[in-house]
C-alpha positions as CSV (number, residue, x, y, z in Angstrom):
1,M,126.4,172.5,83.2
2,S,123.2,172.0,81.2
3,T,125.0,169.8,78.7
4,E,126.1,167.5,81.5
5,I,122.7,167.1,83.1
6,A,120.6,166.6,80.0
7,P,121.9,163.1,79.2
8,Q,121.4,162.0,82.8
9,Q,117.9,163.5,82.8
10,Q,117.0,161.5,79.7
11,Q,118.4,158.3,81.4
12,A,116.3,159.1,84.6
13,V,113.2,159.5,82.5
14,K,113.9,156.2,80.7
15,K,114.3,154.3,83.9
16,F,111.3,156.0,85.5
17,A,109.1,155.2,82.5
18,E,110.1,151.6,82.3
19,G,109.4,150.9,85.9
20,T,106.1,152.7,85.9
21,V,104.7,151.3,82.7
22,D,105.7,147.8,83.7
23,S,104.0,148.2,87.0
24,I,100.8,149.4,85.4
25,L,100.7,146.7,82.8
26,K,101.4,144.0,85.5
27,R,98.5,145.2,87.6
28,V,96.2,145.3,84.6
29,A,97.2,141.7,83.8
30,D,96.6,140.7,87.4
31,F,93.1,142.2,87.4
32,Q,92.3,140.4,84.1
33,S,93.5,137.1,85.5
34,A,91.4,137.5,88.6
35,G,88.3,138.3,86.6
36,E,88.2,141.8,88.1
37,L,88.8,143.6,84.8
38,V,87.2,143.0,81.4
39,L,88.5,144.9,78.4
40,P,86.6,145.7,75.2
41,P,87.3,143.3,72.2
42,N,90.2,144.3,69.9
43,Y,91.7,146.6,72.6
44,I,95.4,146.1,73.4
45,P,96.2,147.6,76.8
46,E,100.0,147.4,76.2
47,N,99.8,149.6,73.1
48,A,97.4,152.1,74.8
49,V,99.6,152.4,78.0
50,R,102.9,152.7,76.2
51,S,101.7,155.3,73.7
52,A,99.9,157.2,76.5
53,W,103.2,157.3,78.4
54,L,104.8,159.2,75.5
55,I,102.0,161.7,75.6
56,L,102.3,162.1,79.4
57,Q,106.0,163.1,79.1
58,Q,104.8,166.1,77.1
59,T,101.9,167.1,79.5
60,V,102.5,170.1,81.7
61,D,100.7,172.1,84.3
62,L,99.9,175.9,84.4
63,N,103.5,176.6,85.4
64,K,104.9,174.6,82.5
65,K,106.1,171.9,84.9
66,P,106.0,168.3,83.6
67,A,103.2,166.2,85.0
68,L,105.8,163.6,85.9
69,E,107.2,166.1,88.4
70,V,104.0,167.5,89.9
71,C,101.7,164.5,90.0
72,T,101.7,161.6,92.5
73,M,102.5,158.2,91.2
74,E,99.2,156.8,92.4
75,S,97.2,159.4,90.5
76,I,99.2,158.7,87.3
77,A,98.5,155.0,87.7
78,N,94.8,155.4,88.3
79,A,94.5,157.8,85.3
80,F,96.1,155.0,83.1
81,L,93.8,152.4,84.6
82,E,90.8,154.6,83.8
83,M,91.9,154.8,80.2
84,V,92.3,151.1,80.0
85,T,89.0,150.2,81.6
86,Q,87.1,152.5,79.3
87,G,88.9,151.0,76.3
88,L,90.2,154.5,75.2
89,S,93.4,155.7,73.6
90,V,95.2,159.0,74.3
91,I,97.2,158.7,71.1
92,K,93.9,158.6,69.1
93,K,92.7,161.7,71.0
94,Q,89.8,159.7,72.5
95,C,90.9,161.2,75.9
96,Y,93.7,163.3,77.3
97,F,95.6,163.9,80.5
98,V,94.9,166.9,82.7
99,V,96.8,168.1,85.8
100,Y,94.7,169.1,88.7
101,G,97.0,170.2,91.5
102,N,99.2,167.3,92.2
103,K,96.9,164.8,90.6
104,L,96.7,163.5,87.1
105,E,93.1,162.9,85.7
106,L,91.8,161.5,82.5
107,E,89.3,163.6,80.5
108,E,87.1,162.0,77.8
109,S,87.0,163.8,74.5
110,Y,84.1,164.0,72.2
111,I,85.8,161.4,70.0
112,G,86.0,159.1,73.0
113,K,82.3,159.6,73.6
114,I,81.6,158.5,70.1
115,A,83.8,155.5,70.4
116,I,82.1,154.4,73.7
117,S,78.6,155.0,72.3
118,K,79.3,152.9,69.2
119,R,80.8,150.2,71.2
120,N,78.2,150.1,74.1
121,A,75.1,152.1,73.3
122,N,74.0,150.7,69.8
123,V,75.0,153.9,68.1
124,K,75.8,153.6,64.4
125,E,76.9,157.2,63.8
126,V,76.5,160.8,65.0
127,N,76.5,163.9,62.7
128,A,76.4,167.5,63.7
129,V,75.5,170.6,61.7
130,T,76.0,174.3,62.4
131,V,73.0,176.7,62.0
132,Y,73.4,180.2,60.7
133,K,71.2,183.2,61.0
134,Q,69.9,183.2,57.4
135,D,69.2,179.4,57.4
136,T,65.7,178.1,57.4
137,F,65.6,175.9,60.5
138,V,62.5,174.2,62.0
139,Y,62.3,171.6,64.7
140,S,59.6,170.1,67.0
141,V,59.5,168.6,70.4
142,D,57.4,165.5,71.1
143,H,55.5,166.4,74.2
144,T,55.0,162.7,75.1
145,T,58.8,161.8,75.0
146,G,60.6,165.1,75.2
147,R,62.6,164.1,72.0
148,K,63.4,166.7,69.5
149,H,63.0,166.3,65.8
150,I,64.5,168.4,63.0
151,E,61.6,169.1,60.7
152,K,63.5,171.3,58.2
153,H,66.9,172.8,57.6
154,E,67.8,174.7,54.4
155,Q,71.2,176.3,54.1
156,S,73.1,177.9,51.3
157,L,76.8,178.5,51.0
158,A,76.2,182.3,51.2
159,N,74.7,181.8,54.7
160,V,77.8,180.2,56.1
161,I,79.2,183.3,57.9
162,P,81.1,182.5,61.2
163,E,79.9,185.7,62.8
164,E,76.2,184.7,62.2
165,I,76.2,181.3,63.9
166,V,73.1,180.9,65.9
167,G,73.4,177.3,67.1
168,A,74.1,173.7,66.2
169,Y,72.5,170.3,66.4
170,A,73.5,166.7,66.4
171,I,71.6,163.7,65.1
172,V,72.4,160.3,66.7
173,I,71.6,157.3,64.4
174,Y,71.2,153.9,66.0
175,N,71.9,150.5,64.5
176,D,68.1,149.8,64.4
177,G,67.5,152.9,62.2
178,S,66.0,155.1,64.9
179,T,67.4,158.5,65.6
180,D,67.6,161.1,68.3
181,S,68.5,164.8,68.2
182,E,70.2,167.4,70.4
183,I,70.0,171.1,69.7
184,M,71.9,173.9,71.3
185,S,71.6,177.6,70.8
186,L,74.8,179.7,70.5
187,G,74.2,181.0,74.0
188,Q,74.2,177.5,75.4
189,I,77.3,176.6,73.5
190,H,79.1,179.7,74.9
191,K,78.1,178.7,78.4
192,A,79.6,175.3,77.8
193,W,82.8,176.8,76.5
194,A,83.0,179.0,79.5
195,Q,83.4,175.9,81.6
196,G,86.6,174.9,79.8
197,G,90.1,176.2,80.4
198,S,90.3,178.5,77.3
199,R,86.7,179.7,77.9
200,G,86.1,179.8,74.2
201,A,89.1,182.0,73.5
202,S,91.5,179.4,72.0
203,P,92.8,179.8,68.4
204,A,90.5,176.9,67.4
205,H,87.4,178.6,68.8
206,K,88.3,181.8,67.1
207,N,89.2,180.4,63.7
208,F,86.9,177.4,63.5
209,P,83.8,178.3,65.6
210,D,81.6,176.0,63.4
211,Q,83.7,172.9,64.2
212,M,83.9,173.7,67.9
213,C,80.1,174.2,68.0
214,E,79.6,170.8,66.4
215,K,82.0,169.1,68.8
216,T,80.2,170.6,71.7
217,V,76.8,169.6,70.6
218,I,78.0,166.0,69.8
219,G,79.5,165.8,73.3
220,R,76.1,166.8,74.8
221,A,74.2,164.4,72.6
222,L,76.3,161.5,73.6
223,K,76.7,162.4,77.3
224,I,73.8,160.2,78.3
225,E,74.5,157.5,75.7
226,S,78.1,156.9,76.9
227,G,77.2,157.3,80.6
228,A,74.2,155.0,80.5
229,S,75.7,152.3,78.4
230,D,76.1,148.7,79.8
231,D,78.9,146.2,79.5
232,S,77.2,144.0,76.9
233,S,80.0,144.6,74.4
234,L,82.5,143.1,76.8
235,L,80.6,139.8,77.1
236,P,81.2,136.7,75.0
237,N,78.2,135.8,72.7
238,D,77.5,132.3,74.2
239,P,75.0,130.6,76.5
240,Q,77.2,131.3,79.5
241,S,77.0,135.1,79.1
242,A,74.3,135.5,81.7
243,N,76.6,133.9,84.3
244,V,79.6,135.9,83.2
245,S,77.4,139.0,83.5
246,N,76.7,138.3,87.2
247,I,80.4,137.7,87.9
248,I,81.4,141.0,86.2
249,E,78.8,143.0,88.0
250,Q,80.1,141.7,91.3
251,N,83.8,142.0,90.7
252,A,84.8,143.9,87.6
253,N,86.6,147.3,87.5
254,K,86.1,148.1,91.2
255,K,89.7,148.4,92.5
256,E,91.9,151.3,92.4
257,L,95.4,150.8,91.0
258,V,97.7,151.4,93.9
259,F,101.3,150.3,94.1
260,E,104.7,151.5,95.3
261,E,106.2,154.2,93.2
262,A,108.9,153.3,90.7
263,Q,112.4,154.2,91.9
264,V,115.1,155.8,89.8
265,V,118.4,154.0,90.7
266,V,121.4,156.2,90.7
267,D,124.9,155.0,90.7
268,K,126.6,157.9,92.4
269,A,130.0,156.2,92.4
270,A,130.0,156.1,88.6
271,D,128.5,159.4,88.0
272,P,128.8,162.4,90.4
273,V,126.0,164.4,88.7
274,D,123.3,165.6,91.2
275,Y,120.1,163.9,90.0
276,R,118.0,166.3,92.0
277,K,118.7,168.8,89.3
278,S,117.3,166.5,86.6
279,G,113.7,167.3,87.6
280,I,112.7,163.7,87.8
281,Q,111.5,163.2,91.4
282,P,109.0,160.3,91.4
283,N,108.8,160.0,95.2
284,E,107.9,163.6,96.0
285,N,104.6,165.5,95.8
286,F,104.7,169.0,94.4
287,D,102.1,171.8,94.7
288,S,100.8,172.9,91.3
289,A,98.2,175.2,89.8
290,Q,95.4,173.5,88.0
291,Q,95.4,172.8,84.3
292,T,92.3,172.4,82.1
293,P,91.7,170.8,78.8
294,D,91.1,172.6,75.5
295,L,88.0,171.6,73.6
296,N,90.2,171.1,70.5
297,G,91.1,167.7,71.9
298,G,94.3,168.2,73.9
299,P,95.5,169.6,77.2
300,A,96.1,173.3,77.7
301,S,97.5,175.3,80.6
302,T,94.9,177.6,82.0
303,P,93.5,179.0,85.3
304,P,91.6,176.9,87.7
305,K,88.1,176.0,86.7
306,S,85.1,173.9,87.4
307,R,85.0,170.8,85.1
308,A,83.0,171.0,81.9
309,P,79.7,169.2,81.8
310,F,80.3,168.1,78.3
């Protein structure tokens, strides 16, 4: 029986994907034509949406059910729209899909924060370093601005012992040459991990704690930068930019992407296979446990949680 259903399931997935992706891209094009959506330069929404659809087909919830089964079509569409409006790419691991109940949501990764900060917040680069117990590490805090400054950090290879990590810091370098720093103790990092699905117990956290510490502190350092950035990178560099800015402020990126769900057309006369067994049911909502992301850059099936602050 399974050999009979599998080809039909593949065909159903194909038809469902084609209808949904086409609907999403049509809405994005309509928003652009109406001046309600402005995309970053050099960003091709068609490539981002179609590659993200391939990733979505591999996304599952806590019970290993495909996101296409458990998530509403409206939530899938809006997750895709959020990806497009931010100019991010799932295939580049700048963001990833997460199942919360019967809804699909988009989570921004630390790579995505870097991309947005470089594009919109005048950031040139950001570098993170792990601090170990035997390191010589000194920093100061400017009491007039609250900014932290790394005064001294000396480290030898012999000090690089995973069990002796005491913290990490990130330095954000701007295009004008100025810098800013973020420092986190190991205790703060562990609390951040506790907010995630794996709670710091994933293979990546256990085997590469230094890299995970650095990812966490980068995410925190760029949290404000990416969130407080403006839309200047979306504007043309000409005298009419001020007028365009006013139009964008009033109209851009304010509508939810809502449309009728794509239908899977079944020719029952030609094929007696029961398509309900295929698992592709785009017009029904299913209850599902929550899924949360792994800090290593992809989705992971885990118990319900509160969302991570960074």
